[in-house]
All heavy atoms as a GROMACS GRO file, in nm:
protein
  622
    1VAL      N    1  23.283  15.772   2.119
    1VAL     CA    2  23.155  15.799   2.062
    1VAL      C    3  23.174  15.819   1.911
    1VAL      O    4  23.258  15.888   1.874
    1VAL     CB    5  23.084  15.926   2.112
    1VAL    CG1    6  22.950  15.960   2.039
    1VAL    CG2    7  23.058  15.901   2.263
    2ILE      N    8  23.091  15.750   1.822
    2ILE     CA    9  23.106  15.765   1.684
    2ILE      C   10  22.974  15.819   1.630
    2ILE      O   11  22.874  15.777   1.663
    2ILE     CB   12  23.133  15.627   1.607
    2ILE    CG1   13  23.260  15.567   1.657
    2ILE    CG2   14  23.116  15.643   1.472
    2ILE    CD1   15  23.283  15.429   1.600
    3HIS      N   16  22.995  15.941   1.561
    3HIS     CA   17  22.880  16.004   1.496
    3HIS      C   18  22.882  15.973   1.352
    3HIS      O   19  22.998  15.995   1.302
    3HIS     CB   20  22.881  16.160   1.540
    3HIS     CG   21  22.864  16.196   1.677
    3HIS    ND1   22  22.747  16.193   1.741
    3HIS    CD2   23  22.955  16.209   1.776
    3HIS    CE1   24  22.761  16.229   1.871
    3HIS    NE2   25  22.885  16.233   1.894
    4THR      N   26  22.784  15.956   1.280
    4THR     CA   27  22.790  15.931   1.143
    4THR      C   28  22.694  16.025   1.069
    4THR      O   29  22.608  16.094   1.124
    4THR     CB   30  22.741  15.779   1.112
    4THR    OG1   31  22.596  15.768   1.157
    4THR    CG2   32  22.822  15.681   1.176
    5GLY      N   33  22.718  16.044   0.944
    5GLY     CA   34  22.643  16.121   0.847
    5GLY      C   35  22.708  16.107   0.719
    5GLY      O   36  22.780  16.019   0.684
    6GLU      N   37  22.685  16.216   0.638
    6GLU     CA   38  22.731  16.218   0.502
    6GLU      C   39  22.798  16.350   0.467
    6GLU      O   40  22.765  16.455   0.506
    6GLU     CB   41  22.606  16.204   0.399
    6GLU     CG   42  22.550  16.067   0.412
    6GLU     CD   43  22.421  16.065   0.323
    6GLU    OE1   44  22.388  16.173   0.257
    6GLU    OE2   45  22.356  15.960   0.315
    7VAL      N   46  22.900  16.333   0.371
    7VAL     CA   47  22.962  16.453   0.320
    7VAL      C   48  22.870  16.499   0.201
    7VAL      O   49  22.818  16.416   0.116
    7VAL     CB   50  23.102  16.419   0.253
    7VAL    CG1   51  23.149  16.532   0.169
    7VAL    CG2   52  23.194  16.368   0.355
    8LYS      N   53  22.813  16.616   0.213
    8LYS     CA   54  22.717  16.668   0.110
    8LYS      C   55  22.785  16.741  -0.008
    8LYS      O   56  22.736  16.733  -0.105
    8LYS     CB   57  22.631  16.754   0.189
    8LYS     CG   58  22.544  16.690   0.292
    8LYS     CD   59  22.461  16.583   0.228
    8LYS     CE   60  22.352  16.528   0.320
    8LYS     NZ   61  22.269  16.422   0.253
    9GLU      N   62  22.885  16.813   0.015
    9GLU     CA   63  22.960  16.888  -0.100
    9GLU      C   64  23.107  16.894  -0.069
    9GLU      O   65  23.146  16.896   0.053
    9GLU     CB   66  22.907  17.033  -0.091
    9GLU     CG   67  22.749  17.051  -0.110
    9GLU     CD   68  22.722  17.034  -0.260
    9GLU    OE1   69  22.808  17.038  -0.350
    9GLU    OE2   70  22.601  16.998  -0.278
   10VAL      N   71  23.184  16.878  -0.171
   10VAL     CA   72  23.332  16.897  -0.159
   10VAL      C   73  23.373  17.007  -0.244
   10VAL      O   74  23.340  17.019  -0.357
   10VAL     CB   75  23.395  16.748  -0.212
   10VAL    CG1   76  23.548  16.765  -0.206
   10VAL    CG2   77  23.341  16.637  -0.124
   11TYR      N   78  23.458  17.090  -0.195
   11TYR     CA   79  23.526  17.209  -0.249
   11TYR      C   80  23.675  17.193  -0.246
   11TYR      O   81  23.729  17.159  -0.152
   11TYR     CB   82  23.474  17.332  -0.184
   11TYR     CG   83  23.321  17.355  -0.192
   11TYR    CD1   84  23.253  17.304  -0.074
   11TYR    CD2   85  23.254  17.405  -0.291
   11TYR    CE1   86  23.110  17.308  -0.084
   11TYR    CE2   87  23.123  17.428  -0.300
   11TYR     CZ   88  23.047  17.374  -0.187
   11TYR     OH   89  22.911  17.396  -0.188
   12GLN      N   90  23.731  17.234  -0.358
   12GLN     CA   91  23.874  17.226  -0.366
   12GLN      C   92  23.955  17.355  -0.340
   12GLN      O   93  24.077  17.341  -0.317
   12GLN     CB   94  23.920  17.167  -0.498
   12GLN     CG   95  23.863  17.018  -0.520
   12GLN     CD   96  23.909  16.915  -0.417
   12GLN    OE1   97  24.027  16.925  -0.370
   12GLN    NE2   98  23.838  16.818  -0.388
   13ASP      N   99  23.894  17.465  -0.369
   13ASP     CA  100  23.967  17.591  -0.354
   13ASP      C  101  23.888  17.698  -0.274
   13ASP      O  102  23.812  17.757  -0.337
   13ASP     CB  103  24.009  17.646  -0.492
   13ASP     CG  104  24.100  17.754  -0.489
   13ASP    OD1  105  24.178  17.769  -0.396
   13ASP    OD2  106  24.110  17.825  -0.590
   14PRO      N  107  23.906  17.712  -0.157
   14PRO     CA  108  23.989  17.626  -0.065
   14PRO      C  109  23.932  17.490  -0.032
   14PRO      O  110  23.814  17.474  -0.046
   14PRO     CB  111  23.998  17.717   0.059
   14PRO     CG  112  23.856  17.790   0.071
   14PRO     CD  113  23.825  17.815  -0.081
   15PRO      N  114  24.019  17.395   0.006
   15PRO     CA  115  23.977  17.259   0.036
   15PRO      C  116  23.889  17.240   0.160
   15PRO      O  117  23.939  17.249   0.273
   15PRO     CB  118  24.104  17.184   0.034
   15PRO     CG  119  24.212  17.287   0.082
   15PRO     CD  120  24.161  17.413   0.031
   16TYR      N  121  23.764  17.230   0.154
   16TYR     CA  122  23.673  17.205   0.261
   16TYR      C  123  23.549  17.122   0.210
   16TYR      O  124  23.528  17.104   0.096
   16TYR     CB  125  23.623  17.336   0.327
   16TYR     CG  126  23.533  17.420   0.250
   16TYR    CD1  127  23.388  17.412   0.285
   16TYR    CD2  128  23.575  17.505   0.148
   16TYR    CE1  129  23.301  17.483   0.203
   16TYR    CE2  130  23.487  17.587   0.077
   16TYR     CZ  131  23.350  17.568   0.110
   16TYR     OH  132  23.258  17.648   0.044
   17ILE      N  133  23.471  17.075   0.310
   17ILE     CA  134  23.358  17.000   0.287
   17ILE      C  135  23.241  17.049   0.364
   17ILE      O  136  23.266  17.113   0.476
   17ILE     CB  137  23.365  16.849   0.310
   17ILE    CG1  138  23.403  16.816   0.456
   17ILE    CG2  139  23.472  16.784   0.225
   17ILE    CD1  140  23.405  16.677   0.501
   18LEU      N  141  23.121  17.026   0.321
   18LEU     CA  142  22.996  17.051   0.402
   18LEU      C  143  22.941  16.911   0.436
   18LEU      O  144  22.949  16.828   0.347
   18LEU     CB  145  22.896  17.136   0.323
   18LEU     CG  146  22.933  17.273   0.281
   18LEU    CD1  147  22.815  17.332   0.195
   18LEU    CD2  148  22.959  17.356   0.403
   19HIS      N  149  22.899  16.892   0.555
   19HIS     CA  150  22.863  16.758   0.598
   19HIS      C  151  22.751  16.764   0.699
   19HIS      O  152  22.719  16.882   0.746
   19HIS     CB  153  22.972  16.674   0.659
   19HIS     CG  154  23.031  16.742   0.785
   19HIS    ND1  155  22.979  16.707   0.906
   19HIS    CD2  156  23.138  16.831   0.805
   19HIS    CE1  157  23.050  16.767   1.003
   19HIS    NE2  158  23.149  16.844   0.945
   20ASN      N  159  22.672  16.655   0.721
   20ASN     CA  160  22.564  16.650   0.812
   20ASN      C  161  22.591  16.557   0.921
   20ASN      O  162  22.503  16.500   0.992
   20ASN     CB  163  22.430  16.621   0.740
   20ASN     CG  164  22.436  16.471   0.693
   20ASN    OD1  165  22.526  16.396   0.712
   20ASN    ND2  166  22.314  16.436   0.642
   21ILE      N  167  22.714  16.534   0.945
   21ILE     CA  168  22.755  16.443   1.064
   21ILE      C  169  22.706  16.508   1.191
   21ILE      O  170  22.734  16.630   1.209
   21ILE     CB  171  22.909  16.416   1.057
   21ILE    CG1  172  22.943  16.341   0.936
   21ILE    CG2  173  22.953  16.328   1.186
   21ILE    CD1  174  23.087  16.346   0.900
   22ASN      N  175  22.647  16.436   1.277
   22ASN     CA  176  22.596  16.479   1.398
   22ASN      C  177  22.723  16.517   1.497
   22ASN      O  178  22.790  16.432   1.538
   22ASN     CB  179  22.508  16.381   1.475
   22ASN     CG  180  22.381  16.363   1.418
   22ASN    OD1  181  22.333  16.452   1.346
   22ASN    ND2  182  22.322  16.244   1.424
   23THR      N  183  22.738  16.636   1.511
   23THR     CA  184  22.853  16.682   1.598
   23THR      C  185  22.797  16.754   1.732
   23THR      O  186  22.683  16.798   1.726
   23THR     CB  187  22.941  16.778   1.517
   23THR    OG1  188  22.872  16.887   1.474
   23THR    CG2  189  23.012  16.714   1.407
   24ILE      N  190  22.876  16.766   1.825
   24ILE     CA  191  22.840  16.819   1.960
   24ILE      C  192  22.894  16.964   1.957
   24ILE      O  193  23.004  16.981   1.920
   24ILE     CB  194  22.878  16.734   2.072
   24ILE    CG1  195  22.830  16.589   2.056
   24ILE    CG2  196  22.849  16.800   2.204
   24ILE    CD1  197  22.886  16.485   2.151
   25GLU      N  198  22.809  17.044   2.014
   25GLU     CA  199  22.861  17.186   2.022
   25GLU      C  200  22.994  17.196   2.091
   25GLU      O  201  23.018  17.117   2.189
   25GLU     CB  202  22.753  17.266   2.098
   25GLU     CG  203  22.778  17.417   2.108
   25GLU     CD  204  22.666  17.494   2.179
   25GLU    OE1  205  22.557  17.454   2.171
   25GLU    OE2  206  22.696  17.608   2.216
   26SER      N  207  23.080  17.281   2.044
   26SER     CA  208  23.212  17.307   2.098
   26SER      C  209  23.314  17.190   2.067
   26SER      O  210  23.410  17.171   2.139
   26SER     CB  211  23.204  17.334   2.252
   26SER     OG  212  23.128  17.449   2.275
   27TYR      N  213  23.287  17.103   1.970
   27TYR     CA  214  23.371  17.001   1.934
   27TYR      C  215  23.453  17.036   1.806
   27TYR      O  216  23.491  16.948   1.736
   27TYR     CB  217  23.291  16.872   1.911
   27TYR     CG  218  23.274  16.785   2.023
   27TYR    CD1  219  23.234  16.839   2.146
   27TYR    CD2  220  23.306  16.647   2.028
   27TYR    CE1  221  23.218  16.763   2.260
   27TYR    CE2  222  23.299  16.581   2.146
   27TYR     CZ  223  23.252  16.630   2.262
   27TYR     OH  224  23.229  16.559   2.375
   28SER      N  225  23.479  17.160   1.779
   28SER     CA  226  23.564  17.202   1.678
   28SER      C  227  23.700  17.126   1.683
   28SER      O  228  23.754  17.118   1.808
   28SER     CB  229  23.586  17.346   1.668
   28SER     OG  230  23.460  17.404   1.631
   29GLY      N  231  23.755  17.079   1.580
   29GLY     CA  232  23.882  17.005   1.599
   29GLY      C  233  23.867  16.854   1.582
   29GLY      O  234  23.970  16.788   1.575
   30ALA      N  235  23.750  16.808   1.592
   30ALA     CA  236  23.723  16.670   1.587
   30ALA      C  237  23.761  16.617   1.448
   30ALA      O  238  23.738  16.679   1.340
   30ALA     CB  239  23.578  16.637   1.608
   31ILE      N  240  23.835  16.498   1.439
   31ILE     CA  241  23.860  16.445   1.307
   31ILE      C  242  23.760  16.372   1.252
   31ILE      O  243  23.695  16.283   1.323
   31ILE     CB  244  24.001  16.351   1.332
   31ILE    CG1  245  24.093  16.435   1.401
   31ILE    CG2  246  24.040  16.295   1.204
   31ILE    CD1  247  24.159  16.555   1.318
   32LEU      N  248  23.739  16.379   1.116
   32LEU     CA  249  23.646  16.302   1.039
   32LEU      C  250  23.718  16.191   0.980
   32LEU      O  251  23.817  16.213   0.902
   32LEU     CB  252  23.568  16.391   0.941
   32LEU     CG  253  23.449  16.474   0.996
   32LEU    CD1  254  23.498  16.580   1.097
   32LEU    CD2  255  23.379  16.542   0.884
   33PHE      N  256  23.666  16.066   0.987
   33PHE     CA  257  23.724  15.953   0.926
   33PHE      C  258  23.634  15.895   0.827
   33PHE      O  259  23.513  15.911   0.832
   33PHE     CB  260  23.759  15.839   1.029
   33PHE     CG  261  23.850  15.872   1.131
   33PHE    CD1  262  23.829  15.932   1.250
   33PHE    CD2  263  23.986  15.845   1.102
   33PHE    CE1  264  23.932  15.970   1.340
   33PHE    CE2  265  24.097  15.879   1.187
   33PHE     CZ  266  24.059  15.940   1.313
   34LEU      N  267  23.684  15.831   0.719
   34LEU     CA  268  23.618  15.768   0.621
   34LEU      C  269  23.577  15.627   0.653
   34LEU      O  270  23.673  15.541   0.666
   34LEU     CB  271  23.699  15.776   0.482
   34LEU     CG  272  23.631  15.738   0.359
   34LEU    CD1  273  23.514  15.829   0.331
   34LEU    CD2  274  23.736  15.741   0.246
   35LEU      N  275  23.449  15.604   0.671
   35LEU     CA  276  23.414  15.456   0.721
   35LEU      C  277  23.406  15.368   0.590
   35LEU      O  278  23.411  15.412   0.474
   35LEU     CB  279  23.270  15.475   0.783
   35LEU     CG  280  23.265  15.553   0.906
   35LEU    CD1  281  23.131  15.555   0.960
   35LEU    CD2  282  23.362  15.509   1.010
   36ASP      N  283  23.396  15.242   0.620
   36ASP     CA  284  23.395  15.141   0.511
   36ASP      C  285  23.253  15.099   0.478
   36ASP      O  286  23.230  14.996   0.411
   36ASP     CB  287  23.481  15.022   0.553
   36ASP     CG  288  23.415  14.949   0.683
   36ASP    OD1  289  23.320  15.005   0.746
   36ASP    OD2  290  23.458  14.843   0.710
   37GLN      N  291  23.150  15.185   0.497
   37GLN     CA  292  23.008  15.153   0.462
   37GLN      C  293  22.951  15.265   0.376
   37GLN      O  294  22.985  15.386   0.394
   37GLN     CB  295  22.926  15.146   0.589
   37GLN     CG  296  22.980  15.039   0.677
   37GLN     CD  297  22.902  15.027   0.805
   37GLN    OE1  298  22.805  15.091   0.815
   37GLN    NE2  299  22.941  14.937   0.900
   38HIS      N  300  22.874  15.229   0.278
   38HIS     CA  301  22.800  15.325   0.205
   38HIS      C  302  22.895  15.416   0.110
   38HIS      O  303  22.860  15.534   0.101
   38HIS     CB  304  22.698  15.406   0.272
   38HIS     CG  305  22.617  15.308   0.362
   38HIS    ND1  306  22.525  15.229   0.312
   38HIS    CD2  307  22.610  15.295   0.498
   38HIS    CE1  308  22.463  15.171   0.411
   38HIS    NE2  309  22.516  15.206   0.533
   39GLN      N  310  23.004  15.366   0.063
   39GLN     CA  311  23.095  15.452  -0.016
   39GLN      C  312  23.076  15.417  -0.155
   39GLN      O  313  23.035  15.307  -0.196
   39GLN     CB  314  23.238  15.420   0.022
   39GLN     CG  315  23.268  15.454   0.169
   39GLN     CD  316  23.253  15.587   0.206
   39GLN    OE1  317  23.249  15.679   0.124
   39GLN    NE2  318  23.229  15.622   0.335
   40PRO      N  319  23.106  15.515  -0.252
   40PRO     CA  320  23.095  15.482  -0.394
   40PRO      C  321  23.195  15.382  -0.435
   40PRO      O  322  23.307  15.381  -0.375
   40PRO     CB  323  23.114  15.620  -0.452
   40PRO     CG  324  23.196  15.704  -0.357
   40PRO     CD  325  23.147  15.651  -0.221
   41GLU      N  326  23.170  15.314  -0.532
   41GLU     CA  327  23.254  15.204  -0.586
   41GLU      C  328  23.382  15.259  -0.638
   41GLU      O  329  23.484  15.193  -0.652
   41GLU     CB  330  23.182  15.112  -0.695
   41GLU     CG  331  23.077  15.039  -0.629
   41GLU     CD  332  23.005  14.947  -0.751
   41GLU    OE1  333  23.064  14.947  -0.855
   41GLU    OE2  334  22.890  14.904  -0.737
   42THR      N  335  23.390  15.384  -0.668
   42THR     CA  336  23.506  15.455  -0.725
   42THR      C  337  23.609  15.482  -0.613
   42THR      O  338  23.723  15.507  -0.642
   42THR     CB  339  23.472  15.580  -0.795
   42THR    OG1  340  23.404  15.666  -0.702
   42THR    CG2  341  23.388  15.553  -0.919
   43LEU      N  342  23.572  15.476  -0.489
   43LEU     CA  343  23.664  15.499  -0.389
   43LEU      C  344  23.750  15.376  -0.349
   43LEU      O  345  23.693  15.268  -0.321
   43LEU     CB  346  23.582  15.541  -0.253
   43LEU     CG  347  23.664  15.590  -0.142
   43LEU    CD1  348  23.716  15.731  -0.176
   43LEU    CD2  349  23.589  15.591  -0.019
   44PRO      N  350  23.881  15.387  -0.354
   44PRO     CA  351  23.963  15.279  -0.323
   44PRO      C  352  23.936  15.224  -0.184
   44PRO      O  353  23.949  15.300  -0.086
   44PRO     CB  354  24.113  15.331  -0.340
   44PRO     CG  355  24.088  15.454  -0.419
   44PRO     CD  356  23.965  15.509  -0.385
   45VAL      N  357  23.945  15.091  -0.166
   45VAL     CA  358  23.938  15.042  -0.025
   45VAL      C  359  24.041  15.082   0.067
   45VAL      O  360  24.002  15.100   0.182
   45VAL     CB  361  23.928  14.875  -0.046
   45VAL    CG1  362  23.929  14.809   0.085
   45VAL    CG2  363  23.810  14.834  -0.137
   46GLU      N  364  24.158  15.100   0.019
   46GLU     CA  365  24.272  15.141   0.099
   46GLU      C  366  24.245  15.288   0.152
   46GLU      O  367  24.318  15.318   0.260
   46GLU     CB  368  24.398  15.127   0.024
   46GLU     CG  369  24.411  15.214  -0.094
   46GLU     CD  370  24.378  15.133  -0.225
   46GLU    OE1  371  24.319  15.025  -0.208
   46GLU    OE2  372  24.404  15.190  -0.336
   47ASP      N  373  24.145  15.359   0.111
   47ASP     CA  374  24.117  15.488   0.175
   47ASP      C  375  24.027  15.475   0.298
   47ASP      O  376  24.012  15.564   0.371
   47ASP     CB  377  24.051  15.575   0.074
   47ASP     CG  378  24.152  15.628  -0.017
   47ASP    OD1  379  24.269  15.618  -0.008
   47ASP    OD2  380  24.101  15.705  -0.112
   48TYR      N  381  23.960  15.349   0.316
   48TYR     CA  382  23.872  15.340   0.430
   48TYR      C  383  23.956  15.352   0.557
   48TYR      O  384  24.062  15.305   0.574
   48TYR     CB  385  23.810  15.193   0.427
   48TYR     CG  386  23.720  15.172   0.311
   48TYR    CD1  387  23.675  15.050   0.288
   48TYR    CD2  388  23.656  15.274   0.230
   48TYR    CE1  389  23.590  15.015   0.184
   48TYR    CE2  390  23.576  15.243   0.132
   48TYR     CZ  391  23.541  15.121   0.104
   48TYR     OH  392  23.455  15.092   0.000
   49GLY      N  393  23.897  15.418   0.661
   49GLY     CA  394  23.959  15.428   0.792
   49GLY      C  395  24.052  15.552   0.795
   49GLY      O  396  24.110  15.588   0.905
   50LYS      N  397  24.070  15.621   0.684
   50LYS     CA  398  24.167  15.734   0.690
   50LYS      C  399  24.091  15.861   0.740
   50LYS      O  400  23.974  15.879   0.718
   50LYS     CB  401  24.215  15.759   0.550
   50LYS     CG  402  24.313  15.658   0.500
   50LYS     CD  403  24.372  15.702   0.355
   50LYS     CE  404  24.466  15.598   0.310
   50LYS     NZ  405  24.524  15.629   0.183
   51ALA      N  406  24.179  15.953   0.801
   51ALA     CA  407  24.126  16.074   0.846
   51ALA      C  408  24.110  16.167   0.712
   51ALA      O  409  24.216  16.168   0.637
   51ALA     CB  410  24.221  16.146   0.951
   52ILE      N  411  24.007  16.232   0.691
   52ILE     CA  412  23.984  16.311   0.576
   52ILE      C  413  23.970  16.457   0.607
   52ILE      O  414  23.993  16.532   0.513
   52ILE     CB  415  23.864  16.251   0.502
   52ILE    CG1  416  23.741  16.259   0.575
   52ILE    CG2  417  23.890  16.115   0.441
   52ILE    CD1  418  23.611  16.249   0.487
   53ALA      N  419  23.920  16.498   0.723
   53ALA     CA  420  23.895  16.636   0.747
   53ALA      C  421  23.887  16.666   0.899
   53ALA      O  422  23.891  16.579   0.983
   53ALA     CB  423  23.757  16.672   0.689
   54VAL      N  424  23.888  16.794   0.930
   54VAL     CA  425  23.882  16.836   1.071
   54VAL      C  426  23.763  16.929   1.084
   54VAL      O  427  23.740  17.032   1.007
   54VAL     CB  428  24.006  16.927   1.104
   54VAL    CG1  429  23.994  16.978   1.249
   54VAL    CG2  430  24.141  16.843   1.087
   55HIS      N  431  23.683  16.896   1.168
   55HIS     CA  432  23.547  16.975   1.186
   55HIS      C  433  23.583  17.106   1.244
   55HIS      O  434  23.660  17.128   1.328
   55HIS     CB  435  23.459  16.895   1.287
   55HIS     CG  436  23.334  16.973   1.325
   55HIS    ND1  437  23.234  16.991   1.240
   55HIS    CD2  438  23.305  17.046   1.441
   55HIS    CE1  439  23.141  17.073   1.296
   55HIS    NE2  440  23.185  17.086   1.419
   56ALA      N  441  23.513  17.197   1.173
   56ALA     CA  442  23.547  17.349   1.206
   56ALA      C  443  23.432  17.423   1.283
   56ALA      O  444  23.444  17.493   1.374
   56ALA     CB  445  23.592  17.425   1.094
   57ALA      N  446  23.312  17.395   1.227
   57ALA     CA  447  23.190  17.480   1.276
   57ALA      C  448  23.074  17.408   1.231
   57ALA      O  449  23.062  17.343   1.128
   57ALA     CB  450  23.198  17.615   1.225
   58GLY      N  451  22.956  17.435   1.300
   58GLY     CA  452  22.828  17.387   1.262
   58GLY      C  453  22.726  17.499   1.276
   58GLY      O  454  22.751  17.593   1.354
   59HIS      N  455  22.621  17.476   1.214
   59HIS     CA  456  22.509  17.570   1.212
   59HIS      C  457  22.376  17.502   1.182
   59HIS      O  458  22.325  17.501   1.068
   59HIS     CB  459  22.530  17.685   1.098
   59HIS     CG  460  22.429  17.790   1.109
   59HIS    ND1  461  22.308  17.785   1.049
   59HIS    CD2  462  22.439  17.915   1.175
   59HIS    CE1  463  22.237  17.892   1.081
   59HIS    NE2  464  22.312  17.966   1.154
   60PRO      N  465  22.311  17.454   1.291
   60PRO     CA  466  22.181  17.386   1.281
   60PRO      C  467  22.083  17.496   1.236
   60PRO      O  468  22.071  17.605   1.302
   60PRO     CB  469  22.162  17.334   1.409
   60PRO     CG  470  22.247  17.393   1.508
   60PRO     CD  471  22.360  17.444   1.437
   61SER      N  472  22.011  17.473   1.142
   61SER     CA  473  21.913  17.568   1.082
   61SER      C  474  21.782  17.502   1.046
   61SER      O  475  21.791  17.407   0.954
   61SER     CB  476  21.973  17.644   0.980
   61SER     OG  477  21.888  17.741   0.914
   62GLU      N  478  21.681  17.532   1.102
   62GLU     CA  479  21.542  17.480   1.066
   62GLU      C  480  21.544  17.334   1.065
   62GLU      O  481  21.495  17.264   0.974
   62GLU     CB  482  21.497  17.538   0.927
   62GLU     CG  483  21.485  17.689   0.919
   62GLU     CD  484  21.451  17.734   0.783
   62GLU    OE1  485  21.410  17.653   0.709
   62GLU    OE2  486  21.469  17.863   0.766
   63GLY      N  487  21.608  17.266   1.157
   63GLY     CA  488  21.619  17.124   1.168
   63GLY      C  489  21.710  17.051   1.083
   63GLY      O  490  21.723  16.932   1.083
   64VAL      N  491  21.793  17.134   1.019
   64VAL     CA  492  21.902  17.073   0.920
   64VAL      C  493  22.036  17.095   0.990
   64VAL      O  494  22.067  17.207   1.020
   64VAL     CB  495  21.899  17.146   0.778
   64VAL    CG1  496  22.004  17.096   0.696
   64VAL    CG2  497  21.759  17.131   0.717
   65ASN      N  498  22.108  16.994   0.999
   65ASN     CA  499  22.241  16.997   1.060
   65ASN      C  500  22.348  17.034   0.944
   65ASN      O  501  22.369  16.942   0.860
   65ASN     CB  502  22.277  16.864   1.130
   65ASN     CG  503  22.389  16.871   1.215
   65ASN    OD1  504  22.461  16.976   1.228
   65ASN    ND2  505  22.428  16.762   1.270
   66ARG      N  506  22.391  17.150   0.952
   66ARG     CA  507  22.495  17.196   0.850
   66ARG      C  508  22.621  17.210   0.922
   66ARG      O  509  22.626  17.290   1.012
   66ARG     CB  510  22.449  17.328   0.785
   66ARG     CG  511  22.323  17.307   0.718
   66ARG     CD  512  22.277  17.443   0.664
   66ARG     NE  513  22.144  17.428   0.607
   66ARG     CZ  514  22.072  17.538   0.559
   66ARG    NH1  515  22.124  17.659   0.571
   66ARG    NH2  516  21.951  17.515   0.523
   67ASN      N  517  22.734  17.160   0.863
   67ASN     CA  518  22.863  17.161   0.922
   67ASN      C  519  22.963  17.190   0.816
   67ASN      O  520  22.945  17.154   0.704
   67ASN     CB  521  22.904  17.032   0.998
   67ASN     CG  522  22.811  17.010   1.114
   67ASN    OD1  523  22.810  17.074   1.215
   67ASN    ND2  524  22.705  16.916   1.098
   68ILE      N  525  23.083  17.243   0.856
   68ILE     CA  526  23.195  17.265   0.773
   68ILE      C  527  23.310  17.202   0.827
   68ILE      O  528  23.332  17.202   0.952
   68ILE     CB  529  23.215  17.417   0.737
   68ILE    CG1  530  23.326  17.433   0.628
   68ILE    CG2  531  23.254  17.490   0.854
   68ILE    CD1  532  23.335  17.572   0.584
   69ALA      N  533  23.401  17.140   0.754
   69ALA     CA  534  23.520  17.076   0.788
   69ALA      C  535  23.630  17.102   0.679
   69ALA      O  536  23.601  17.116   0.563
   69ALA     CB  537  23.508  16.938   0.808
   70PHE      N  538  23.750  17.127   0.734
   70PHE     CA  539  23.860  17.153   0.640
   70PHE      C  540  23.922  17.007   0.597
   70PHE      O  541  23.954  16.941   0.685
   70PHE     CB  542  23.964  17.247   0.704
   70PHE     CG  543  23.912  17.373   0.743
   70PHE    CD1  544  23.884  17.412   0.875
   70PHE    CD2  545  23.879  17.466   0.642
   70PHE    CE1  546  23.830  17.526   0.905
   70PHE    CE2  547  23.833  17.588   0.671
   70PHE     CZ  548  23.801  17.633   0.802
   71LEU      N  549  23.943  16.988   0.464
   71LEU     CA  550  24.005  16.883   0.418
   71LEU      C  551  24.149  16.861   0.453
   71LEU      O  552  24.223  16.970   0.457
   71LEU     CB  553  23.989  16.863   0.269
   71LEU     CG  554  23.849  16.843   0.210
   71LEU    CD1  555  23.854  16.858   0.056
   71LEU    CD2  556  23.808  16.700   0.242
   72LEU      N  557  24.196  16.748   0.487
   72LEU     CA  558  24.341  16.729   0.529
   72LEU      C  559  24.417  16.687   0.395
   72LEU      O  560  24.530  16.702   0.396
   72LEU     CB  561  24.337  16.600   0.617
   72LEU     CG  562  24.284  16.622   0.754
   72LEU    CD1  563  24.290  16.499   0.835
   72LEU    CD2  564  24.354  16.738   0.828
   73THR      N  565  24.348  16.654   0.293
   73THR     CA  566  24.406  16.629   0.163
   73THR      C  567  24.323  16.659   0.048
   73THR      O  568  24.202  16.665   0.075
   73THR     CB  569  24.455  16.473   0.147
   73THR    OG1  570  24.529  16.449   0.032
   73THR    CG2  571  24.334  16.385   0.157
   74THR      N  572  24.374  16.681  -0.067
   74THR     CA  573  24.286  16.707  -0.182
   74THR      C  574  24.313  16.603  -0.289
   74THR      O  575  24.356  16.637  -0.404
   74THR     CB  576  24.317  16.847  -0.242
   74THR    OG1  577  24.458  16.859  -0.264
   74THR    CG2  578  24.271  16.953  -0.139
   75SER      N  579  24.300  16.471  -0.250
   75SER     CA  580  24.331  16.375  -0.343
   75SER      C  581  24.221  16.360  -0.446
   75SER      O  582  24.109  16.417  -0.436
   75SER     CB  583  24.330  16.234  -0.276
   75SER     OG  584  24.197  16.185  -0.245
   76LYS      N  585  24.251  16.294  -0.562
   76LYS     CA  586  24.157  16.276  -0.675
   76LYS      C  587  24.033  16.216  -0.635
   76LYS      O  588  23.932  16.216  -0.704
   76LYS     CB  589  24.223  16.218  -0.785
   76LYS     CG  590  24.268  16.077  -0.769
   76LYS     CD  591  24.335  16.020  -0.891
   76LYS     CE  592  24.379  15.873  -0.862
   76LYS     NZ  593  24.425  15.811  -0.979
   77HIS      N  594  24.038  16.138  -0.524
   77HIS     CA  595  23.921  16.049  -0.469
   77HIS      C  596  23.829  16.130  -0.380
   77HIS      O  597  23.733  16.086  -0.338
   77HIS     CB  598  23.975  15.932  -0.400
   77HIS     CG  599  24.055  15.846  -0.496
   77HIS    ND1  600  24.008  15.782  -0.602
   77HIS    CD2  601  24.185  15.816  -0.485
   77HIS    CE1  602  24.101  15.714  -0.671
   77HIS    NE2  603  24.210  15.735  -0.595
   78SER      N  604  23.874  16.256  -0.339
   78SER     CA  605  23.793  16.329  -0.244
   78SER      C  606  23.669  16.401  -0.313
   78SER      O  607  23.595  16.472  -0.240
   78SER     CB  608  23.877  16.420  -0.171
   78SER     OG  609  23.927  16.525  -0.253
   79GLU      N  610  23.653  16.388  -0.435
   79GLU     CA  611  23.543  16.452  -0.501
   79GLU      C  612  23.418  16.378  -0.478
   79GLU      O  613  23.414  16.252  -0.506
   79GLU     CB  614  23.562  16.474  -0.645
   79GLU     CG  615  23.684  16.562  -0.664
   79GLU     CD  616  23.733  16.566  -0.810
   79GLU    OE1  617  23.666  16.516  -0.896
   79GLU    OE2  618  23.840  16.620  -0.834
   80GLY      N  619  23.306  16.439  -0.431
   80GLY     CA  620  23.176  16.369  -0.396
   80GLY      C  621  23.082  16.395  -0.499
   80GLY      O  622  22.980  16.373  -0.535
   0.00000   0.00000   0.00000
């Protein structure tokens, strides 16, 4: 099963992201991969398909899907 969404915020200290990827309750530990669609032109093509983060927790609030994931790397390209 592939769930899609967007990285909404990127933080470097500590390295984590906020995202709206549809995740299923109790799926902490799921790996987030960078897809090859709808990416900024500044992102190198060789980064497509790479694992970028590990889903840690979610908090659906007022119909908004809010999730946090820990970054696996802090490359210069991970800034959103």
